[in-house]
C-alpha atoms as a printed R data frame, in Angstrom:
    type eleno elety resid chain resno       x       y       z
1   ATOM     1    CA   LEU     A     1  99.262 111.153 111.568
2   ATOM     2    CA   LYS     A     2 100.805 111.352 108.127
3   ATOM     3    CA   ALA     A     3 102.565 108.353 106.702
4   ATOM     4    CA   GLN     A     4 106.257 109.202 106.508
5   ATOM     5    CA   GLY     A     5 107.153 110.342 103.024
6   ATOM     6    CA   THR     A     6 103.694 109.900 101.511
7   ATOM     7    CA   GLY     A     7 101.750 113.035 102.427
8   ATOM     8    CA   VAL     A     8  98.725 110.777 102.899
9   ATOM     9    CA   SER     A     9  97.305 109.758 106.224
10  ATOM    10    CA   SER     A    10  94.839 107.027 107.044
11  ATOM    11    CA   GLU     A    11  92.572 109.725 108.487
12  ATOM    12    CA   THR     A    12  92.431 111.735 105.241
13  ATOM    13    CA   ALA     A    13  92.610 108.944 102.683
14  ATOM    14    CA   PRO     A    14  89.361 107.841 101.049
15  ATOM    15    CA   PRO     A    15  87.987 104.685 102.745
16  ATOM    16    CA   HIS     A    16  88.994 102.383  99.884
17  ATOM    17    CA   LEU     A    17  92.585 103.678 100.117
18  ATOM    18    CA   ALA     A    18  92.943 103.873 103.901
19  ATOM    19    CA   SER     A    19  94.244 100.308 104.233
20  ATOM    20    CA   MET     A    20  97.557 100.864 102.459
21  ATOM    21    CA   ALA     A    21  97.938 104.488 103.555
22  ATOM    22    CA   GLY     A    22  97.468 103.465 107.182
23  ATOM    23    CA   LEU     A    23  99.986 100.637 107.017
24  ATOM    24    CA   SER     A    24 102.836 103.121 106.657
25  ATOM    25    CA   GLU     A    25 102.105 104.542 110.093
26  ATOM    26    CA   SER     A    26 100.797 101.632 112.167
27  ATOM    27    CA   ASN     A    27 100.300  97.876 112.125
28  ATOM    28    CA   GLU     A    28  96.525  98.198 112.283
29  ATOM    29    CA   THR     A    29  94.921  96.586 109.253
30  ATOM    30    CA   LYS     A    30  91.424  97.150 107.963
31  ATOM    31    CA   ASP     A    31  91.122  94.392 105.359
32  ATOM    32    CA   ILE     A    32  92.825  91.362 103.838
33  ATOM    33    CA   CYS     A    33  94.959  93.530 101.544
34  ATOM    34    CA   GLY     A    34  96.567  95.409 104.426
35  ATOM    35    CA   ALA     A    35  96.875  92.217 106.471
36  ATOM    36    CA   GLN     A    36  98.783  90.382 103.772
37  ATOM    37    CA   TRP     A    37 101.221  93.283 103.285
38  ATOM    38    CA   LEU     A    38 101.751  93.393 107.069
39  ATOM    39    CA   LEU     A    39 102.569  89.684 106.999
40  ATOM    40    CA   LEU     A    40 104.944  90.058 104.041
41  ATOM    41    CA   TRP     A    41 106.772  93.045 105.539
42  ATOM    42    CA   SER     A    42 107.080  91.522 109.020
43  ATOM    43    CA   THR     A    43 108.384  88.231 107.658
44  ATOM    44    CA   ALA     A    44 110.964  89.996 105.479
45  ATOM    45    CA   ALA     A    45 112.125  92.300 108.280
46  ATOM    46    CA   TYR     A    46 112.814  89.374 110.601
47  ATOM    47    CA   ALA     A    47 114.439  87.149 107.968
48  ATOM    48    CA   PRO     A    48 118.160  86.533 108.497
49  ATOM    49    CA   GLU     A    49 120.354  89.264 107.022
50  ATOM    50    CA   PHE     A    50 122.098  86.688 104.822
51  ATOM    51    CA   PRO     A    51 120.023  83.493 104.943
52  ATOM    52    CA   ALA     A    52 121.928  80.221 105.132
53  ATOM    53    CA   LYS     A    53 120.798  77.394 102.857
54  ATOM    54    CA   ASP     A    54 118.552  75.998 105.609
55  ATOM    55    CA   ASP     A    55 116.905  79.436 105.967
56  ATOM    56    CA   LYS     A    56 116.519  80.007 102.234
57  ATOM    57    CA   GLU     A    57 114.236  77.027 101.670
58  ATOM    58    CA   PRO     A    58 111.416  78.188 103.981
59  ATOM    59    CA   LEU     A    59 111.806  81.806 102.799
60  ATOM    60    CA   GLN     A    60 111.593  80.667  99.196
61  ATOM    61    CA   THR     A    61 108.497  78.595  99.946
62  ATOM    62    CA   PHE     A    62 106.835  81.485 101.783
63  ATOM    63    CA   PHE     A    63 107.560  84.298  99.323
64  ATOM    64    CA   HIS     A    64 107.507  82.348  96.051
65  ATOM    65    CA   LYS     A    65 104.325  80.402  96.786
66  ATOM    66    CA   PHE     A    66 102.514  83.177  98.659
67  ATOM    67    CA   THR     A    67  98.869  83.316  97.621
68  ATOM    68    CA   ASP     A    68  97.678  86.857  96.950
69  ATOM    69    CA   LEU     A    69  94.333  87.066  98.746
70  ATOM    70    CA   CYS     A    70  93.726  90.724  97.883
71  ATOM    71    CA   LYS     A    71  91.218  90.266  95.069
72  ATOM    72    CA   THR     A    72  89.158  93.470  95.115
73  ATOM    73    CA   GLY     A    73  89.720  97.193  95.365
74  ATOM    74    CA   PRO     A    74  92.553  99.397  94.145
75  ATOM    75    CA   TYR     A    75  95.246  97.014  95.449
76  ATOM    76    CA   ALA     A    76  93.767  93.862  93.920
77  ATOM    77    CA   ASN     A    77  96.380  91.296  92.916
78  ATOM    78    CA   GLY     A    78  99.177  93.710  93.852
79  ATOM    79    CA   TYR     A    79 101.599  91.052  95.075
80  ATOM    80    CA   SER     A    80 100.945  88.574  92.267
81  ATOM    81    CA   ASP     A    81 101.160  91.336  89.637
82  ATOM    82    CA   ALA     A    82 104.498  92.477  91.092
83  ATOM    83    CA   VAL     A    83 105.807  88.905  90.878
84  ATOM    84    CA   LYS     A    84 104.773  88.789  87.213
85  ATOM    85    CA   GLU     A    85 106.426  92.154  86.470
86  ATOM    86    CA   TYR     A    86 109.562  92.007  88.667
87  ATOM    87    CA   GLY     A    87 110.076  88.270  89.019
88  ATOM    88    CA   LYS     A    88 110.022  86.297  92.252
89  ATOM    89    CA   PRO     A    89 111.183  88.101  95.388
90  ATOM    90    CA   PRO     A    90 114.919  87.641  95.957
91  ATOM    91    CA   ILE     A    91 115.733  85.712  99.114
92  ATOM    92    CA   GLY     A    92 119.540  85.962  98.993
93  ATOM    93    CA   SER     A    93 119.574  88.808 101.509
94  ATOM    94    CA   ARG     A    94 117.149  90.682 103.716
95  ATOM    95    CA   ARG     A    95 118.113  93.955 101.995
96  ATOM    96    CA   GLU     A    96 117.224  92.646  98.525
97  ATOM    97    CA   LEU     A    97 113.944  91.241  99.800
98  ATOM    98    CA   MET     A    98 112.939  94.444 101.581
99  ATOM    99    CA   ILE     A    99 113.775  96.590  98.542
100 ATOM   100    CA   TRP     A   100 111.782  94.224  96.295
101 ATOM   101    CA   LEU     A   101 108.767  94.472  98.634
102 ATOM   102    CA   CYS     A   102 109.040  98.251  98.632
103 ATOM   103    CA   MET     A   103 109.040  98.325  94.835
104 ATOM   104    CA   ALA     A   104 106.085  95.932  94.778
105 ATOM   105    CA   GLU     A   105 104.120  98.003  97.273
106 ATOM   106    CA   ASN     A   106 104.969 101.214  95.405
107 ATOM   107    CA   ARG     A   107 103.549  99.588  92.295
108 ATOM   108    CA   CYS     A   108 100.267  99.113  94.197
109 ATOM   109    CA   LEU     A   109 100.332 102.676  95.518
110 ATOM   110    CA   GLN     A   110 100.884 104.076  92.013
111 ATOM   111    CA   LYS     A   111  98.014 101.974  90.691
112 ATOM   112    CA   ALA     A   112  95.793 103.508  93.395
113 ATOM   113    CA   SER     A   113  97.068 107.037  92.603
114 ATOM   114    CA   LEU     A   114  98.760 107.360  95.998
115 ATOM   115    CA   PRO     A   115 102.240 108.773  96.550
116 ATOM   116    CA   THR     A   116 104.983 106.176  96.717
117 ATOM   117    CA   LYS     A   117 107.481 105.761  99.525
118 ATOM   118    CA   ARG     A   118 111.261 105.833  99.432
119 ATOM   119    CA   CYS     A   119 112.850 102.426  99.229
120 ATOM   120    CA   ARG     A   120 115.715 103.134 101.605
121 ATOM   121    CA   TYR     A   121 116.732 100.019 103.501
122 ATOM   122    CA   SER     A   122 117.517 101.793 106.784
123 ATOM   123    CA   GLU     A   123 114.090 103.462 106.801
124 ATOM   124    CA   LEU     A   124 112.306 100.223 105.951
125 ATOM   125    CA   MET     A   125 114.100  98.431 108.785
126 ATOM   126    CA   ALA     A   126 113.272 101.242 111.211
127 ATOM   127    CA   ARG     A   127 109.601 100.907 110.250
128 ATOM   128    CA   TRP     A   128 109.290  97.118 110.206
129 ATOM   129    CA   ARG     A   129 111.844  95.740 112.652
130 ATOM   130    CA   TYR     A   130 112.008  96.999 116.186
131 ATOM   131    CA   PRO     A   131 115.317  97.166 118.105
132 ATOM   132    CA   ASP     A   132 114.028  94.900 120.868
133 ATOM   133    CA   GLY     A   133 112.730  92.352 118.344
134 ATOM   134    CA   TYR     A   134 109.122  92.784 119.467
135 ATOM   135    CA   LEU     A   135 106.403  93.523 116.943
């Protein structure tokens, strides 16, 4: 299966690139890099649309203090480098957070010479948040 909008599939991507390419089409992860992006995306997709003050504190702690465990390979330090370049992820709304994550992940994909994905909120929500609320 091809990842929507990328032209790259986990079946045709070189082994060192399959982790990120495969994440666009399924939740199966192959290494710590894919697992941490799955965690980031899932958390963002299920965050409140407009977090109240009580919701913002845990979101801020999670996203602003998140430790980037991806230390090797083409995606190494992708999250922490995005924070340095773009600033801390915005937690004022789910839309802003999802778009920030998309830009951050696209930064990683570009670094690995993979096609980037469109950062359209409706498409990101369709990919990461299921109508019945079940992952």
